[in-house]
matplotlib code that plots the C-alpha trace (Angstrom):
import matplotlib.pyplot as plt

x = [60.7, 59.9, 59.5, 61.9, 62.1, 65.1, 66.4, 66.9, 68.7, 66.8, 67.7, 67.8, 64.2, 62.6, 61.5, 57.8, 57.7, 59.6, 57.3, 54.3, 55.9, 56.8, 53.2, 51.9, 54.2, 52.7, 55.7, 54.9, 57.0, 57.3, 58.6, 58.4, 57.1, 56.5, 54.2, 56.0, 54.9, 56.9, 57.0, 57.1, 57.2, 53.4, 52.0, 52.5, 52.1, 51.8, 53.9, 54.7, 58.5, 60.4, 61.8, 64.9, 66.3, 66.9, 65.8, 62.8, 62.0, 60.6, 59.0, 60.1, 61.4, 65.2, 64.6, 62.5, 64.9, 65.8, 62.2, 62.7, 65.2, 62.2, 61.6, 63.9, 64.2, 65.9, 69.7, 70.8, 70.2, 71.8, 74.3, 75.5, 78.5, 78.4, 74.8, 71.6, 70.4, 67.3, 65.0, 63.1, 59.3, 58.8, 61.0, 58.9, 55.7, 57.3, 58.2, 54.7, 53.0, 55.3, 54.8, 51.0, 51.1, 49.8, 50.6, 48.6, 47.7, 49.6, 48.2, 50.2, 49.6, 52.6, 55.7, 58.5, 61.1, 64.3, 62.5, 62.7, 59.5, 59.0, 56.5, 54.0, 52.4, 52.4, 55.2, 57.8, 56.6, 59.4, 61.7, 62.6, 62.9, 63.8, 61.1, 62.0, 58.7, 55.3, 52.0, 48.4, 48.0, 51.4, 54.8, 58.0, 60.5, 64.1, 64.8, 68.6, 68.7, 67.2, 68.7, 65.4, 62.7, 58.9, 55.8, 53.1, 49.6, 48.4, 45.1, 42.7, 40.4]
y = [-111.2, -114.7, -117.7, -120.7, -124.2, -124.4, -127.6, -127.6, -130.2, -131.4, -133.1, -136.9, -138.4, -135.0, -134.5, -135.0, -133.1, -130.2, -130.2, -129.9, -127.1, -125.2, -125.6, -124.2, -121.2, -120.6, -121.8, -124.0, -127.1, -130.6, -133.7, -136.6, -139.7, -143.4, -145.8, -148.9, -151.9, -152.5, -156.0, -156.3, -159.6, -159.5, -157.4, -155.5, -151.7, -149.3, -146.2, -143.1, -142.6, -139.7, -140.7, -138.6, -138.8, -135.4, -133.2, -131.0, -128.6, -125.1, -122.6, -119.1, -115.9, -115.4, -112.6, -114.9, -117.8, -117.2, -117.8, -121.6, -121.4, -120.7, -124.4, -126.4, -129.3, -127.2, -127.5, -125.6, -125.0, -127.3, -125.4, -126.2, -124.3, -121.8, -120.9, -122.3, -125.3, -124.5, -127.2, -126.3, -126.4, -129.0, -131.5, -131.0, -131.6, -134.6, -136.1, -135.4, -137.0, -140.0, -140.6, -140.2, -142.7, -140.2, -141.6, -140.8, -143.6, -143.7, -144.3, -146.4, -148.8, -150.9, -150.7, -153.3, -154.3, -152.2, -149.2, -145.8, -144.2, -140.5, -140.0, -137.4, -136.4, -136.8, -136.5, -138.0, -136.1, -135.3, -138.1, -140.9, -144.4, -147.7, -150.4, -153.4, -155.2, -154.7, -156.5, -155.6, -153.4, -152.1, -150.9, -151.1, -148.5, -147.8, -144.1, -144.0, -140.3, -140.9, -144.4, -146.1, -148.1, -147.3, -149.2, -147.2, -148.3, -148.5, -146.8, -149.4, -147.9]
z = [-55.7, -56.8, -54.5, -55.0, -53.6, -51.3, -49.6, -45.8, -43.7, -40.6, -37.4, -37.7, -38.0, -37.6, -41.2, -40.7, -37.3, -38.9, -41.9, -39.6, -37.6, -40.8, -42.1, -38.8, -39.3, -42.8, -44.7, -47.7, -47.6, -49.2, -47.6, -50.1, -48.3, -49.0, -47.1, -45.9, -43.9, -40.8, -39.4, -35.6, -33.7, -33.1, -35.9, -39.1, -39.2, -42.2, -41.6, -43.5, -44.0, -45.6, -48.9, -48.4, -44.9, -43.2, -46.1, -46.7, -49.5, -48.6, -50.9, -50.0, -51.3, -50.9, -48.3, -46.1, -45.8, -42.2, -41.1, -41.1, -38.2, -35.9, -36.1, -33.8, -36.3, -38.9, -39.0, -42.1, -45.8, -48.4, -50.5, -54.0, -55.5, -52.7, -53.1, -51.5, -53.4, -55.5, -56.9, -60.1, -59.6, -62.3, -60.3, -57.2, -59.3, -60.9, -57.5, -56.2, -59.2, -59.1, -55.4, -55.8, -58.7, -61.3, -64.7, -67.8, -70.1, -73.4, -76.8, -79.1, -82.0, -82.4, -80.3, -80.5, -78.0, -78.6, -80.2, -78.7, -77.4, -76.6, -73.7, -74.9, -71.6, -67.8, -65.3, -67.7, -70.8, -73.3, -72.1, -74.4, -73.3, -74.9, -74.9, -72.7, -72.7, -74.1, -73.9, -74.8, -71.7, -70.7, -71.9, -69.9, -70.7, -69.5, -69.1, -69.3, -68.6, -65.1, -64.6, -64.0, -65.7, -65.7, -66.7, -68.6, -69.1, -72.7, -73.6, -74.8, -77.5]

ax = plt.figure().add_subplot(projection="3d")
ax.plot(x, y, z, "-o")
ax.set_aspect("equal")
plt.show()
């Protein structure tokens, strides 16, 4: 049987602790995080915060799904249309690359504002975006299919 990425719901603010427990149990998991700077009255502190509150992704075979309940932080699986929600592996990889800032440089000669540009490689490869801005080192695209805009670095030859 093939492993899939399932989504589990955790207790409030227990995502990172639960991820650590699952890793210790030998269960592959992914908790997307971002680093933020928290301002206290006397100092600033850089902290790691889960990107999606109360959710983790676990990589398991269907028959091993109940193993996650050995961790006290796990509440339940997320279901979609009566079945456990499954995230395609390419979406997990996309998220990991995006959060790690992995973007390949693009090679282009002349792009104009308003033109469509198909991204040839990297985490957004195959997607087409409309050029919002361009200068000698960067191109800003709006990806309507994802409802977001991104900035790509141009390859300088």
